[in-house]
C-alpha positions in Angstrom: 0.0 0.0 0.0 1.3 3.5 -0.8 2.6 5.4 2.2 0.3 8.4 2.0 2.2 10.2 4.8 5.2 10.4 2.6 3.5 11.9 -0.4 5.8 14.4 -2.1 3.0 16.9 -2.1 3.7 17.4 1.6 7.3 18.5 0.8 8.0 22.0 2.2 9.8 22.8 -1.1 6.8 24.5 -2.6 5.5 26.1 0.6 6.3 29.3 2.3 6.4 30.2 6.0 6.8 33.5 7.9 6.8 34.0 11.7 4.4 36.9 12.7 6.7 39.5 14.2 3.7 41.6 15.3 2.1 39.1 17.5 1.0 40.5 20.8 1.4 38.3 23.8 -0.7 38.7 27.0 -4.3 39.5 27.7 -6.8 39.9 24.9 -6.9 43.6 24.1 -10.0 45.5 25.2 -10.1 47.3 21.8 -10.6 44.0 20.0 -13.7 43.1 22.1 -15.7 45.5 20.0 -15.1 43.1 17.1 -15.3 39.7 18.8 -15.9 38.8 22.4 -17.0 36.1 24.8 -20.2 38.1 25.3 -20.9 37.9 21.6 -20.2 34.2 21.6 -22.7 33.6 24.4 -25.4 35.5 22.4 -24.6 33.6 19.2 -24.5 30.2 21.0 -27.9 30.9 22.6 -29.5 31.5 19.2 -27.7 28.9 17.1 -28.2 26.1 19.7 -32.0 26.7 19.5 -32.2 25.9 15.7 -33.7 22.6 14.7 -30.9 20.1 14.0 -28.2 21.7 16.1 -25.7 19.4 17.6 -21.9 19.7 18.2 -19.9 18.3 15.3 -17.5 15.4 16.1 -13.9 15.8 17.2 -11.9 13.0 15.7 -8.5 11.7 17.0 -5.8 11.3 14.3 -3.6 9.2 16.6 -1.6 7.5 13.8 -0.8 10.8 12.2 0.3 12.3 15.6 2.7 9.4 16.0 4.1 9.8 12.5 4.6 13.6 13.0 6.1 13.3 16.5 3.5 15.2 18.4 1.3 14.2 21.4 -2.0 14.4 19.6 -3.8 15.7 16.5 -7.6 16.3 16.8 -9.8 17.2 13.8 -13.1 19.0 14.2 -15.2 17.7 11.4 -17.7 20.3 10.2 -18.9 18.3 7.2 -22.3 17.5 8.9 -23.1 21.0 10.2 -26.9 21.5 9.8 -26.7 19.3 6.7 -25.0 22.2 4.8 -21.6 20.6 4.6 -19.4 23.2 6.3 -18.8 25.5 9.2 -20.3 28.4 7.2 -23.7 27.2 8.4 -22.9 28.9 11.7 -21.9 32.3 10.4 -24.1 33.2 7.4 -27.4 32.1 8.9 -26.6 33.7 12.2 -25.8 37.0 10.5 -29.1 36.8 8.5 -30.9 36.2 11.8 -29.3 39.3 13.4 -29.9 41.5 10.4 -33.6 40.6 10.2 -34.0 41.0 13.9 -32.4 44.5 13.7 -34.6 45.5 10.8 -37.8 44.3 12.5 -36.9 46.1 15.7 -36.4 49.3 13.7 -39.8 48.9 12.0 -41.9 47.8 14.9 -39.9 48.9 18.0 -39.5 45.3 19.2 -39.1 41.8 17.9 -39.7 38.3 19.3 -36.3 36.8 18.5 -37.5 33.3 19.6 -40.3 33.4 17.1 -38.0 34.7 14.4 -35.5 31.9 15.1 -38.3 29.4 14.9 -39.5 30.7 11.5 -42.7 32.0 12.9 -42.3 35.6 11.6 -42.1 34.7 7.9 -44.9 37.1 6.9 -43.0 39.9 8.6 -39.8 39.4 6.7 -41.0 38.0 3.3 -40.5 41.5 1.7 -36.8 41.6 2.8 -34.0 40.4 0.4 -30.6 39.3 1.7 -27.7 38.8 -0.7 -24.0 38.0 -0.7 -21.1 36.9 -2.8 -19.7 33.5 -2.3 -17.3 30.7 -3.3 -20.1 28.3 -2.4 -20.4 27.6 1.3 -21.2 31.0 2.7 -23.9 31.5 0.1 -25.4 28.2 1.0 -25.6 29.3 4.6 -27.2 32.6 3.8 -29.7 30.9 1.5 -30.6 28.3 4.2 -30.9 31.0 6.8 -33.2 33.1 4.6 -35.4 30.1 3.9 -35.6 29.2 7.6 -36.6 32.7 8.7 -38.7 33.6 5.6 -36.7 36.2 3.7 -35.7 36.1 0.0 -32.0 35.4 -1.0 -30.0 36.4 -4.0 -26.5 34.9 -4.1 -23.7 36.1 -6.4 -21.0 33.6 -7.6 -18.0 34.3 -9.7 -16.8 32.7 -12.9 -15.0 29.6 -11.4 -17.5 28.5 -8.9 -18.8 25.0 -10.0 -22.4 24.6 -11.1 -22.7 21.8 -8.5 -22.1 24.4 -5.8 -24.5 26.8 -7.5 -27.2 24.1 -7.5 -26.6 23.4 -3.8 -27.4 27.1 -3.2 -30.6 27.0 -5.4 -31.7 24.0 -3.4 -32.5 26.4 -0.5 -34.7 28.6 -2.7 -32.2 31.3 -3.5 -31.7 33.0 -6.9 -28.1 32.6 -8.1 -26.4 35.2 -10.2 -23.1 34.4 -11.9 -20.7 37.3 -12.4 -17.4 37.7 -14.3 -14.1 38.0 -12.6 -13.0 36.5 -9.3 -14.4 36.4 -5.8 -13.5 40.0 -4.9 -15.3 41.2 -8.1 -18.4 39.3 -7.1 -18.3 41.0 -3.7 -18.3 44.4 -5.4 -21.2 43.4 -7.7 -23.3 42.1 -4.8 -22.7 45.4 -3.0 -23.6 47.5 -6.0 -26.8 45.5 -6.9 -27.9 45.5 -3.2 -27.6 49.3 -3.1 -29.6 49.7 -6.3 -32.4 47.5 -5.1 -32.6 48.1 -1.4 -31.4 44.7 -0.4 -29.3 43.7 2.6 -25.8 42.4 2.1 -24.7 39.5 4.3 -21.0 39.2 3.5 -18.4 37.1 5.3 -15.8 39.7 4.4 -15.6 43.3 5.6 -14.5 46.4 3.7 -14.4 50.2 4.5 -17.9 51.2 5.6 -19.2 47.6 5.9 -18.3 45.9 9.2 -21.3 45.1 11.4 -22.7 42.1 9.5 -19.3 40.4 9.0 -18.7 40.7 12.7 -21.9 38.7 13.3 -20.7 36.1 10.7 -17.4 35.7 12.5 -19.1 35.6 15.9 -21.2 32.6 14.8 -18.0 30.7 14.0 -17.0 31.0 17.7 -19.6 28.3 18.5 -17.5 25.8 16.7 -14.4 26.8 18.7 -16.2 26.5 22.0 -17.5 23.1 21.1 -14.0 21.9 20.3 -12.5 23.2 23.6 -15.3 21.6 25.5 -14.5 18.2 24.0 -10.8 18.3 24.7 -9.1 16.9 27.9 -6.5 19.7 27.7 -6.2 22.9 25.8 -4.4 22.7 22.4 -0.9 24.0 22.1 -1.1 24.5 18.3 -3.8 25.2 15.7 -3.3 25.2 11.9 -6.3 27.0 10.3 -7.4 28.0 6.9 -7.0 31.6 5.7 -9.3 33.0 3.0 -10.3 36.6 3.9 -9.4 35.8 7.5 -12.8 35.6 9.2 -12.5 32.0 10.4 -9.0 32.4 11.6 -9.9 35.7 13.4 -12.8 34.0 15.1 -10.6 31.2 16.4 -7.9 33.7 17.5 -10.3 35.9 19.3 -12.0 33.1 21.2 -8.8 31.5 22.3 -7.0 34.7 23.1 -9.7 35.9 25.3 -10.0 32.5 27.0 -6.2 31.8 27.5 -4.4 35.2 27.4 -0.7 34.7 27.5 -1.2 30.9 27.2 -3.0 31.2 23.8 -1.9 28.3 21.5 0.4 28.9 18.6 -2.0 29.6 15.7 -0.7 29.2 12.1 -2.8 30.6 9.2 -2.6 28.5 6.1 -3.5 29.7 2.6 -3.2 28.5 -1.1 -0.1 29.8 -2.7 -2.3 31.1 -5.5 -4.5 33.2 -3.2 -2.3 34.3 -0.3 -3.5 37.7 0.7 -3.0 37.2 4.4 0.6 35.8 3.9 1.4 38.8 1.7 -0.2 41.2 4.3 2.0 39.7 7.0 5.1 40.2 4.8 4.1 43.8 4.0 3.1 44.6 7.5 -0.3 45.9 6.3 -3.4 44.6 4.6 -2.4 43.7 1.1 -4.5 42.5 -1.9 -3.3 39.9 -4.4 -4.7 40.0 -7.9 -5.4 37.6 -10.7 -7.9 34.8 -11.2 -6.9 33.2 -7.8 -7.5 29.8 -9.5 -6.9 27.4 -6.6 -8.6 24.0 -6.0 -9.1 25.3 -2.5 -12.1 27.3 -3.8 -13.3 28.5 -0.4 -10.0 30.4 0.0 -9.9 31.9 -3.5 -9.8 35.4 -2.0 -7.6 38.3 -2.9 -8.4 40.9 -0.2 -8.2 40.6 3.6 -11.3 41.4 5.7 -10.6 44.8 7.3 -12.0 43.7 10.7 -10.3 40.3 10.7 -6.8 41.6 9.9 -6.1 43.3 13.2 -6.9 40.0 15.0 -4.6 38.1 12.8 -1.9 40.8 13.0 -2.0 40.7 16.8 -2.8 37.0 17.4 -1.4 34.7 14.7 1.9 33.1 15.4 2.8 32.4 11.7 1.5 32.5 8.2 2.2 29.9 5.5 1.2 29.0 2.0 0.8 25.5 0.5 0.4 24.3 -3.1 -2.9 22.7 -4.3 -1.3 19.3 -4.4 -0.8 19.3 -0.6 -4.5 19.8 0.0 -5.4 17.0 -2.5 -3.0 14.7 -0.7 -4.5 15.6 2.7 -8.0 14.7 1.3 -6.8 11.3 0.2 -5.0 10.7 3.5 -8.2 11.4 5.5 -10.3 9.3 3.2 -8.0 6.3 3.6 -8.3 6.1 7.3 -4.5 5.9 7.7 -4.3 9.0 9.8 -6.4 7.3 12.6 -9.9 8.1 11.5 -11.8 8.0 8.2 -13.0 11.5 7.3 -14.5 13.2 4.3 -12.6 16.4 4.0 -13.2 19.0 1.3 -10.5 20.8 -0.7 -10.6 23.9 1.5 -11.4 22.1 4.7 -8.2 20.1 4.9 -5.8 23.1 4.4 -4.9 23.2 8.1 -4.1 19.5 8.0 -2.0 20.0 4.9 -0.2 22.9 6.5 0.6 20.8 9.6 2.0 18.0 7.4 4.2 20.4 5.4 5.4 22.4 8.4 6.3 19.2 10.3 8.7 18.3 7.6 10.9 21.4 8.2 13.0 21.3 11.4 13.4 25.0 11.4 9.7 25.6 11.1 9.0 23.1 13.8 11.5 24.9 16.1 10.0 28.3 15.3 6.5 27.0 16.3 7.7 24.9 19.3 6.2 21.8 17.6 7.4 18.8 19.6 6.5 15.5 21.3 4.4 17.4 23.8 2.3 19.3 21.3 -1.4 19.0 21.1 -2.6 20.0 17.7 -6.2 21.1 16.9 -7.5 21.3 13.3 -10.8 22.5 12.0 -12.0 20.5 9.1 -14.1 23.4 7.8 -15.9 21.5 5.0 -16.9 18.1 3.7 -17.6 17.1 0.1 -19.4 20.4 -0.7 -18.8 19.7 -4.4 -19.4 15.9 -4.5 -18.3 15.5 -8.1 -15.0 17.2 -7.6 -14.4 15.2 -4.4 -15.0 11.9 -6.1 -12.5 12.9 -8.9 -9.8 13.8 -6.4 -10.2 10.9 -4.0 -11.3 8.2 -6.4 -14.5 7.5 -4.4 -17.6 9.4 -3.5 -18.0 11.0 -0.1 -20.8 8.6 0.6 -18.6 5.6 -0.2 -15.9 6.9 2.1 -18.4 7.4 4.9 -19.8 3.9 4.3 -16.3 2.4 4.4 -16.5 1.2 0.8 -13.0 0.7 -0.6 -12.1 1.2 -4.2 
């Protein structure tokens, strides 16, 4: 049998790594609590846990992988089953839709029964409201699902390289899908322009000048996933490798852990595709920096060229390091998880396994290990942020469908 741990795709030769020289050690800064906080998490958890179908997602032990990498443990939070939507995005987009609709109803009527709204009993009151967003796939699915649950209309903008299978998954929840030219950042601008012209509400998972409140709610929803993971661990993690994108997920993880652990916050490494590495380039430049081009990476959920303006300060102050990986590292990580050789059999999507791939790559460089303090006592936590959200693509990469992997069917 092929040794999947030794796949050349995990070689550090095509990766890049930079230690974050601006990391702030110590207590979570009060100024950042205006963006993300424990108080915000409690509010989000109260709402999200009330939705039908809520349950904490599993935390798998990759014990064989840990032994091979020379660390104490590797735990993988598998978000593939979240609310049946296939990714962690179900927590953020739908929660932001809820908060936006509640705010609008409160402004219209002076008060709102949030319990009734969350249960979908105020559909007549919100049916004239339209929410919209740009997406690589998963966020749009969450916004569409939330709009359907609460009773609003949804229009979702996708860019040129988003697969039709992902578009169909969004339409499944009753949303209108509009395909735009250009890349993800172009679709963000088109969604904003169209919403302004039509009086719609933008529910974006990235922030930009003049638009920060809703993305803050999106990010706060993600913190529910972090709290679930910490509650399932016997001891706090020492290291986290997490996907990049615009930075919202990484910022949510940093904020929750930093406020909880202060100076003892785990080392957090932000991992991006080398073809769409706006956070890595921002760290190198010392300021938010956009990358351009078609951003054509198989890790479609991170095909983002511009950092979120509210996420970047959290990454700048709280991330330990930034790294980039080639597409082939993510593909190899998908196959490794599907094989069961890591210690558990998991269906991990192209973007969802980037943290795992980053760990595999970084563990192969002694100097990177040393910079991170990655050793035999390390307890690594990974967030598998998506499952097979594009089932056809997953099957082509792994050689089996996601359903076959979950059922234990071999080739």
